[in-house]
Phi, psi and omega in degrees: 000132181289119182290344180287345179264119182286130179300149181300325182291336182260000180286135179269139179281118179265123181298134180272127180275142180295150181285161179298325179296319179293320179298320178294322180293319179295317179297320179293321179294320179298316179297318181293320179294319179294322179296317179293323178295316178298322179294320178293321178296319178297318179294322179296317179297321180294317179293321179297320177297318178295320178296320178298317180294320179294317179298319178295319179294319179297316180298320179294319178294320177299320179295318180292323177296320178296322179293317179296322179297324180285327183270335185271200183279343183290120182289143178292156180295135181297134183271341184286345178268344183259124179292154180289172182296337180283329186262339182277132180235153180272180178295335179280351180095356179271173181286149173258117189264147178221150171052228183302333179297329178294316182296314181297316181294325179296314179296315181295325179294321179289321178293332181278351180297137182304325181272350179047058179292146181270343181216151182200147173293141188298333177292316177293325178296319178297317178297322179297318178295320179295319179293335177285355176102005182254147177241150179259128180284148178134160179294324177236087185303324181295318178294320178297317179299316180298319178299313181292324179298318181290343179269349184292133177291346182260007183231139176225155181287135177276175177285342178273144182295127177080000182258132179238148183230154177287143176240083185286348176270004182301317180302318179295316181293319180293322178296319178294321178297321179295317179297321178295318180294319179295324177294320177297321180294318178297319179295320180293320179295321179294319180292328180290328180286338180271340184218143178259004182285141175054049180294330180296318179293318180296321180295320179295317178296321179295318179297316179296319179295318179297320178295318180292321177298316179298320179295314181292321178300317179295319180295319179295318179297317179296317180297316181295315182293326180290320183274344186299329184272006179246095185292344183273357181288122183287142175075010184290321182297318179292324182288333182277000000 
């Protein structure tokens, strides 16, 4: 046997390196996949923005339809046949929320989150409320939820599309706004007692101020009652 020939059993397996042509093909494929992924992400963001706008428009139309139903000939749905949010339960056994109860439950669900985020996309916020065991009443629960979320005195729209954030300083701000309005009303009442000129204008201003005061009082009461059960909320004692 020729000793110059290495036996097969003693031959070492030498790793074969990929060819330059294969490396170029892999690099080109990687670039193409990343380009297609970036294009899909861009398209997804564009579609998500459109969905946010559509949800907002639907919620606004639902609100206007409800107002027209109250003002027009269409009689409102009887309330004595519909159980309240405390007594009505869903198929899952959790409460079915309506009106202000949706707003309060949404805020409490976010405050109860382990990470306590200050802002969230309304779709994720809706999912968070659902995972907490609560359901929103209505033909389009997501649209109803968005409408109520935008009405909460403790929630404000973020700069990002579809993102809403908690406003924990709302009670303090609302209380200051209420004091300013009450001061304006007192000043207007004093001026009306000193002069009888333009009583019609003064009466209109007084009516507008009373309506605004009533609105702010309700918002302040809702904000306080919603936050009162959350001991970890900073500044709550001062705001109350």
